PAZAPA-4460 file (N, C-alpha, C; in steps of 0.05 Angstrom, whole numbers, plus 32768, in hexadecimal, padded with zeros to 4 digits):
% residues 207
    n_x    n_y    n_z   ca_x   ca_y   ca_z    c_x    c_y    c_z   seq   type   mol
   8E93   8B1A   89F9   8E6D   8B1F   89E9   8E73   8B31   89D5     1      X     A
   8E7C   8B49   89D1   8E82   8B4B   89B1   8E8A   8B37   89A4     2      X     A
   8E9D   8B29   89AF   8EA1   8B0B   899C   8E93   8AFA   8996     3      X     A
   8E7A   8AF5   89B4   8E6C   8AE8   899F   8E55   8AEC   8994     4      X     A
   8E57   8B05   8990   8E3F   8B15   8985   8E44   8B0B   896B     5      X     A
   8E5A   8B18   895A   8E69   8B16   894F   8E68   8AF4   8931     6      X     A
   8E75   8AE5   894A   8E70   8ABF   893F   8E52   8AC1   8936     7      X     A
   8E49   8AD1   894D   8E21   8AC0   894A   8E20   8ADE   8920     8      X     A
   8E27   8AF4   891F   8E23   8B01   890B   8E28   8AF2   88F5     9      X     A
   8E46   8AEA   88F1   8E50   8AD9   88DF   8E49   8ABE   88D0    10      X     A
   8E37   8AAF   88ED   8E30   8A94   88E3   8E13   8A9B   88D2    11      X     A
   8DF8   8AB1   88E8   8DEC   8AC0   88D1   8DEE   8ABB   88AF    12      X     A
   8E01   8ACA   88B2   8DFF   8AD4   889C   8E0F   8ABE   887E    13      X     A
   8E24   8AB6   888B   8E1F   8AA3   887C   8E0A   8A85   8877    14      X     A
   8E01   8A7D   888E   8DE5   8A77   888C   8DCB   8A86   887A    15      X     A
   8DD1   8AA1   886B   8DB8   8AA7   885D   8DC9   8AA5   8847    16      X     A
   8DE9   8AAF   8840   8DF3   8AAC   8825   8DF3   8A85   8819    17      X     A
   8DED   8A72   8838   8DEE   8A56   8825   8DCD   8A5C   8810    18      X     A
   8DC4   8A69   8822   8D9E   8A5D   8828   8D98   8A6B   8808    19      X     A
   8DB0   8A81   8804   8D9C   8A94   87E8   8DB2   8A80   87C9    20      X     A
   8DD1   8A85   87DC   8DD0   8A6B   87C4   8DCA   8A54   87B9    21      X     A
   8DB5   8A3B   87D4   8DB0   8A2D   87C5   8DA3   8A2E   87A9    22      X     A
   8DA6   8A1C   8798   8D9E   8A1A   8782   8D83   89F3   8781    23      X     A
   8D69   89F7   8770   8D5F   89F0   877B   8D5F   89D6   8762    24      X     A
   8D51   89C4   8774   8D5A   89B2   875F   8D32   89A6   8754    25      X     A
   8D46   8996   8735   8D35   8995   8721   8D21   8974   872D    26      X     A
   8D06   8971   8729   8D03   8953   872E   8CEC   8952   8723    27      X     A
   8CF5   892F   8719   8CD9   8929   870F   8CE2   890B   8720    28      X     A
   8CC3   88F2   870E   8CBF   88E3   8711   8CC0   88CE   86F4    29      X     A
   8CCA   88B8   8702   8CC9   88A4   86E4   8CBE   88A4   86D1    30      X     A
   8C9D   889D   86DD   8C87   88A4   86BF   8C8C   88B5   86B1    31      X     A
   8C94   88D2   86BB   8C96   88EE   86B4   8CA7   88F0   869E    32      X     A
   8CC1   88E3   86A3   8CD9   88E1   8694   8CD6   88D2   8683    33      X     A
   8CC5   88B9   867C   8CCB   88AC   8665   8CAE   88B1   8653    34      X     A
   8C9B   88C2   865B   8C8D   88C5   8649   8C8B   88DF   863F    35      X     A
   8C97   88F9   8647   8C9A   8902   8636   8CBA   8917   8641    36      X     A
   8CBC   8925   862D   8CD0   8939   8624   8CDE   8941   8630    37      X     A
   8CEB   8948   8644   8CF7   8959   8651   8D12   8968   8643    38      X     A
   8D0D   8980   864C   8D24   8990   8645   8D32   8991   8653    39      X     A
   8D4A   898E   865B   8D64   89A1   867B   8D7F   89B0   8665    40      X     A
   8D75   89C6   8674   8D91   89CF   8671   8DA0   89CB   867F    41      X     A
   8DBE   89D6   866D   8DD4   89C6   867C   8DE0   89E0   866D    42      X     A
   8DEE   89F5   868F   8DF6   8A12   869C   8E11   8A0B   869D    43      X     A
   8E1B   8A20   8686   8E40   8A1D   868B   8E44   8A1E   869C    44      X     A
   8E60   8A13   86A5   8E67   8A1A   86B7   8E58   8A16   86D7    45      X     A
   8E4C   8A05   86D4   8E37   89FB   86EE   8E34   89DA   86E8    46      X     A
   8E31   89C6   86C7   8E2E   89B7   86C8   8DFF   89A5   86DB    47      X     A
   8E06   8994   86CF   8DE5   8982   86D3   8DE7   896E   86E9    48      X     A
   8DE8   8961   86F5   8DE4   8948   86FC   8DCA   893D   86F3    49      X     A
   8DCE   8928   86FC   8DAD   8912   86EB   8DB3   88F9   8706    50      X     A
   8D9D   88FA   8717   8D9D   88E6   8729   8D86   88D1   8729    51      X     A
   8D92   88BC   8728   8D7F   88A9   8727   8D7A   8891   873F    52      X     A
   8D8A   889E   8757   8D88   888C   8778   8D6B   888E   8777    53      X     A
   8D5F   88A1   8773   8D47   8892   878C   8D34   887D   877F    54      X     A
   8D42   8875   875E   8D23   8862   8748   8D3B   8843   8753    55      X     A
   8D52   884F   8761   8D61   8832   876B   8D61   8825   874B    56      X     A
   8D6E   882B   872E   8D7A   882B   8720   8D9D   8832   871F    57      X     A
   8D9C   881C   8712   8DC2   8824   8705   8DBD   8826   86ED    58      X     A
   8DD7   8845   86E8   8DCD   8846   86CC   8DE6   8835   86C3    59      X     A
   8DE0   8827   86A1   8DF8   880C   8696   8E0B   881F   868B    60      X     A
   8E03   8841   8671   8E02   883B   8654   8DF9   885B   865D    61      X     A
   8E03   8871   8648   8DFE   8888   8643   8E0D   888F   862A    62      X     A
   8DF2   8894   8618   8DF7   88A2   85F5   8DFA   88C4   8602    63      X     A
   8E04   88CF   85EE   8DF8   88EC   85E9   8DFC   88F4   85D1    64      X     A
   8DE4   88FC   85C7   8DE8   8901   8599   8DF7   8914   8597    65      X     A
   8E04   8925   85A5   8E17   8937   8597   8E29   893F   85A8    66      X     A
   8E42   892A   85A9   8E4B   892A   85BD   8E5C   8948   85BE    67      X     A
   8E5D   8959   85B6   8E79   8970   85AB   8E7D   898C   85BB    68      X     A
   8E5E   8991   85CD   8E5C   89A1   85DE   8E4D   8998   85FB    69      X     A
   8E5B   8972   85FC   8E48   8970   8614   8E59   8960   8625    70      X     A
   8E65   895B   8640   8E7B   8943   863F   8E65   8939   865D    71      X     A
   8E5E   8919   8667   8E5E   8917   8681   8E78   8905   868D    72      X     A
   8E6E   88FD   86A7   8E7D   88EA   86B7   8E64   88DE   86CF    73      X     A
   8E6D   88C1   86D9   8E58   88BE   86E5   8E66   88AE   8707    74      X     A
   8E52   88AE   8715   8E69   88A0   872E   8E68   8884   8733    75      X     A
   8E5E   8880   872B   8E68   8866   871A   8E77   884C   8701    76      X     A
   8E7F   8845   86FE   8E7D   8831   86E7   8E68   8832   86D0    77      X     A
   8E74   8827   86B3   8E5F   8824   86A0   8E61   8814   869B    78      X     A
   8E5C   8805   8690   8E55   87EA   867B   8E61   87F4   8660    79      X     A
   8E6D   87DF   8653   8E81   87EF   8633   8E66   87ED   8624    80      X     A
   8E72   87F5   8603   8E64   8805   85F8   8E50   87E7   85F1    81      X     A
   8E63   87DB   85E8   8E6D   87C8   85D4   8E6C   87B0   85ED    82      X     A
   8E64   8798   85E0   8E5D   877D   85EE   8E39   877E   85FC    83      X     A
   8E2F   8761   85F7   8E11   8754   8601   8E13   874E   861F    84      X     A
   8E22   8755   862A   8E21   875C   8658   8E09   8772   8657    85      X     A
   8DF5   876E   8655   8DE0   8794   865B   8DE2   8788   8687    86      X     A
   8DF0   876A   8692   8DE6   877C   86AA   8E0D   8777   86AC    87      X     A
   8E1C   8789   86A8   8E32   8784   86A8   8E3C   8791   86C9    88      X     A
   8E4B   8786   86DB   8E58   8790   86F8   8E63   87A1   86F9    89      X     A
   8E66   87B6   86DA   8E7A   87D1   86E4   8E5A   87E8   86E7    90      X     A
   8E42   87DC   86E0   8E35   87F6   86D0   8E21   87FD   86F0    91      X     A
   8E2A   880D   8703   8E19   8811   871D   8E21   8834   8723    92      X     A
   8E22   8839   8710   8E1B   8854   8714   8DFD   885E   8718    93      X     A
   8DFE   8874   8724   8DDE   8889   8727   8DDE   8891   872B    94      X     A
   8DF4   88AB   871F   8DF0   88C5   8722   8E09   88C7   86FE    95      X     A
   8DFA   88E1   86F3   8E17   88E8   86D1   8E12   8905   86D8    96      X     A
   8E27   8908   86D4   8E2E   8930   86D4   8E2F   8931   86C2    97      X     A
   8E26   8945   86AF   8E23   8955   8693   8E38   897B   869C    98      X     A
   8E4D   8971   8683   8E50   898B   8688   8E56   8993   866C    99      X     A
   8E4F   89AD   866A   8E5B   89B9   864A   8E77   89B9   8641   100      X     A
   8E8A   89BC   8632   8E9B   89C7   8626   8E9D   89D1   8614   101      X     A
   8EA2   89D1   8604   8EBC   89F4   85FF   8EB1   89E3   85D4   102      X     A
   8EA2   89E6   85C7   8E9D   89D4   85B0   8EB2   89C6   85A6   103      X     A
   8EBB   89A8   85A1   8EBD   8999   8590   8EB3   898F   856A   104      X     A
   8EC9   899C   855D   8EC4   8993   8545   8EC3   897E   8542   105      X     A
   8EAA   8970   8539   8EA1   8956   8541   8E96   8954   8521   106      X     A
   8E99   8933   8512   8E94   893B   84F3   8E76   892A   84F4   107      X     A
   8E64   8940   850A   8E44   892E   850E   8E33   8958   850D   108      X     A
   8E1D   8951   850C   8E0F   8960   8504   8E04   8972   851E   109      X     A
   8DFF   897F   851A   8DF5   8998   8533   8DDB   89A6   853B   110      X     A
   8DD2   89AB   854E   8DBF   89BC   854D   8DBC   89DB   854B   111      X     A
   8DAD   89E9   8543   8DAF   8A0B   8549   8DBA   8A12   8563   112      X     A
   8DBD   8A08   8575   8DB0   8A16   8594   8DC3   8A06   859E   113      X     A
   8DC9   89F3   8594   8DDE   89DD   85A5   8DD6   89BC   85AD   114      X     A
   8DB8   89C5   85B4   8DA5   89B1   85CA   8DAD   8994   85B7   115      X     A
   8DB4   8983   85C2   8DB4   8960   85BE   8D9E   894C   85CF   116      X     A
   8DA8   8935   85D1   8D9C   8922   85DC   8DA5   890E   85E7   117      X     A
   8DAA   8907   860A   8DB0   88F5   860D   8D94   88E8   861C   118      X     A
   8DB2   88C7   861B   8DA1   88B4   8624   8DAF   88A6   8637   119      X     A
   8D97   88A0   864E   8DA0   8888   865E   8D95   886F   8662   120      X     A
   8DAE   885F   865D   8D9F   883F   8656   8DAA   8833   8680   121      X     A
   8D89   8833   8684   8D8C   8826   86A0   8D8F   8806   86A4   122      X     A
   8D8D   8801   86C2   8D87   87E0   86B9   8D62   87E4   86C5   123      X     A
   8D59   87EF   86C7   8D2E   87E5   86B3   8D2D   87EF   86A8   124      X     A
   8D35   8804   869E   8D27   8820   8680   8D3E   8823   8677   125      X     A
   8D2F   883A   8661   8D47   884F   8655   8D31   8874   8655   126      X     A
   8D44   8886   865E   8D44   8894   8662   8D4A   88AC   8646   127      X     A
   8D40   88C0   8642   8D4E   88D6   8620   8D3E   88DE   863A   128      X     A
   8D58   88FF   862F   8D55   891C   8633   8D5B   892D   8623   129      X     A
   8D50   8941   861C   8D62   8959   8609   8D65   896D   8616   130      X     A
   8D86   8970   8620   8D90   898A   8627   8D9A   8995   861B   131      X     A
   8DA2   89AE   8623   8DAB   89CE   8619   8DB4   89D7   8621   132      X     A
   8DCA   89DA   8614   8DE0   89FB   8619   8DD7   8A0E   8636   133      X     A
   8DD8   8A15   863E   8DD7   8A34   8648   8DE7   8A48   865B   134      X     A
   8DE5   8A56   8655   8DFA   8A6F   866A   8DE1   8A7B   867D   135      X     A
   8DFA   8A89   8692   8DE9   8A9D   86AB   8DE5   8A88   86C5   136      X     A
   8DCE   8A92   86D5   8DD6   8A88   86EC   8DBD   8A68   86E7   137      X     A
   8DBD   8A57   86EA   8DB4   8A45   86F1   8D9C   8A45   86FC   138      X     A
   8D88   8A35   86F6   8D73   8A35   86FA   8D62   8A13   870B   139      X     A
   8D79   8A03   870D   8D76   89ED   8716   8D9C   89DF   870D   140      X     A
   8DA3   89D4   871D   8DB8   89C1   8712   8DBC   89AB   871B   141      X     A
   8DA4   89A0   8722   8DA6   897E   8725   8D85   8969   8725   142      X     A
   8D7E   895A   8711   8D6B   8950   8707   8D6C   8938   8714   143      X     A
   8D5A   8939   872B   8D52   8922   8742   8D3A   890E   8730   144      X     A
   8D3F   88F4   872C   8D2C   88E6   871A   8D1A   88D5   873A   145      X     A
   8D03   88DA   873C   8CF9   88C8   8752   8CE6   88B0   8749   146      X     A
   8CD9   88A0   875E   8CDC   8884   8755   8CAC   8896   875D   147      X     A
   8CA9   8887   8748   8C8C   8899   874C   8C7C   888A   8762   148      X     A
   8C88   8875   8773   8C76   8876   8786   8C7D   888F   8797   149      X     A
   8C9B   8895   8796   8C9A   88B5   87AD   8C84   88C2   87AC   150      X     A
   8C6D   88D2   878B   8C62   88E3   8781   8C52   88E6   8791   151      X     A
   8C47   88FD   879D   8C33   8900   87B9   8C17   8900   87B6   152      X     A
   8C07   88FD   87BD   8BEF   88ED   87B4   8BE3   890F   87AE   153      X     A
   8BCA   8917   8797   8BBB   892F   8796   8BB0   892F   87A4   154      X     A
   8BA5   894F   87AB   8B9B   895A   87CA   8B8C   895F   87BA   155      X     A
   8B7A   8954   87CC   8B5B   8950   87BB   8B45   8967   87D2   156      X     A
   8B37   8971   87C1   8B2C   8991   87D5   8B10   8989   87E2   157      X     A
   8B04   8993   87F6   8AEA   8983   87F8   8AE1   898E   87E9   158      X     A
   8ABF   897E   87D9   8AAD   898A   87D6   8A9C   899F   87E7   159      X     A
   8A98   89B3   87D8   8A89   89C9   87E6   8A71   89B0   87E9   160      X     A
   8A60   89B1   8806   8A42   89AE   8805   8A30   89BB   87F0   161      X     A
   8A1F   89AC   87E6   89FA   89B6   87D8   89F5   89CB   87F1   162      X     A
   89F5   89E3   87EC   89D6   89E9   8804   89B4   89E8   87FA   163      X     A
   89B1   89DB   8816   899C   89C7   8824   898B   89D7   8822   164      X     A
   8978   89D2   8805   895A   89E9   8806   893D   89D6   881F   165      X     A
   8937   89E4   8829   8927   89D9   8835   890F   89E6   882B   166      X     A
   88F4   89D8   8826   88E4   89DF   8822   88D1   89F0   8832   167      X     A
   88C9   8A04   8832   88B1   8A07   8842   8898   89F9   8841   168      X     A
   888E   89F3   885C   8876   89EF   8853   8860   89FC   884D   169      X     A
   8849   89E1   8841   8837   89FF   882B   8822   8A00   8842   170      X     A
   8812   8A13   883C   87FE   8A11   8856   87E9   8A0A   884E   171      X     A
   87D3   89FE   8866   87C1   89E8   8856   87A7   89F6   8853   172      X     A
   879D   89F0   8840   8789   89F3   882D   876A   8A08   884A   173      X     A
   8765   8A15   8843   8751   8A1B   8854   873B   8A03   8859   174      X     A
   872F   8A0D   886F   8719   89F3   886E   86F4   89FC   8861   175      X     A
   86F9   89E4   8854   86DB   89F0   8845   86C1   89E4   8846   176      X     A
   86A6   89F0   884A   8695   89F1   8854   8685   89E5   8846   177      X     A
   8676   89CF   884C   8667   89B4   8832   864C   89C3   884A   178      X     A
   863C   89C1   8833   861F   89CB   8835   8609   89B9   8830   179      X     A
   8613   89A9   8842   85F8   8990   884D   85DA   899C   8849   180      X     A
   85BA   8995   883B   85AC   899B   8834   859B   8986   884E   181      X     A
   858C   89A3   8865   8586   8992   8879   8556   8980   886A   182      X     A
   8567   896E   8875   854A   895C   8867   8542   8975   8873   183      X     A
   8520   896D   8857   850A   897F   885C   84E9   896F   886A   184      X     A
   84D7   8991   8882   84D2   896E   8899   84C3   8971   8877   185      X     A
   84AB   895C   8887   8492   894D   887B   847E   8961   8874   186      X     A
   846A   8966   886F   844A   8971   886E   843C   8957   8865   187      X     A
   8425   895A   8867   8412   894A   8870   83FA   8954   8863   188      X     A
   83EB   893B   8851   83DE   893B   8841   83BE   892F   8850   189      X     A
   83A8   8936   8850   838C   8928   8865   8386   891E   883D   190      X     A
   8374   890B   8846   8365   88FE   8833   8354   88F1   8842   191      X     A
   833D   88E7   8840   831F   88DD   8853   8328   88BF   884D   192      X     A
   833D   88AD   8843   834A   8898   884C   8359   8892   885D   193      X     A
   8372   88A6   885C   838C   88A4   887A   8395   88BF   887D   194      X     A
   83AB   88B5   8888   83BE   88D1   8884   83D4   88D4   8873   195      X     A
   83E0   88E8   8862   83EA   88E2   884A   840D   88F2   884D   196      X     A
   841B   88E0   885B   842F   88F1   8853   8447   88E9   883A   197      X     A
   844B   8907   8838   8458   8910   881A   846F   8926   8826   198      X     A
   848E   8922   880E   84A2   893B   8812   8494   8953   8805   199      X     A
   8499   8969   881A   849B   898A   8819   8492   8985   87FF   200      X     A
   847F   8994   8805   8483   89A7   87D0   8482   89C4   87CE   201      X     A
   8471   89D2   87C2   846B   89E7   87BE   8453   89E8   87BA   202      X     A
   8446   89CC   87C8   8429   89D3   87BB   8417   89E4   87D4   203      X     A
   8408   89EC   87D9   83FD   89F8   87E0   83EA   89E0   87F3   204      X     A
   83E5   89C6   87F3   83DB   89B9   8801   83F0   89A7   8822   205      X     A
   83E8   89BE   882F   8407   89B3   8840   83ED   89A5   8862   206      X     A
   83F8   89A4   8872   83EC   89A5   8892   83ED   89BE   889D   207      X     A
***
């Protein structure tokens, strides 16, 4: 029983250590890599991989502006720098591994912070990144370039419905009393010839 408990405890410790030491991967998409200047740090003792497997592209050639501080290798052959065959049979690399090296005295101008530019010529397009030497614990050790078709769709938040305003019914106006004048009774006035009817008047000649 004690042996079984010891094995389980050791497994949990190893699993936790693996999770703690996992280094995150940096991800960009094709259009972002082509349209914006992306700065990549290459940590001393760790290096950096540039992975194009998700795009389906193959790397044909790689150029580093100042090769006095960085070196690279690939997981496949590259095309020769000379020659006009852009579709050479050897250009099958999909991953480039960059690492820092001790500075070499090259007759080239170098930047103050040791940064330079790396260019990747693939079967479809060209990528350019700024690479900077760094020391300490790395924030990432791999850059994965993904196809734009893998980009997640933006999350749209549902619109908050506007409050429904209901107009209160207006009270009906009070009934209006219309006074209709009553017909006035007729009065009669006798004359020797006949009876004559006339409307009521204020005269004293009443029936």
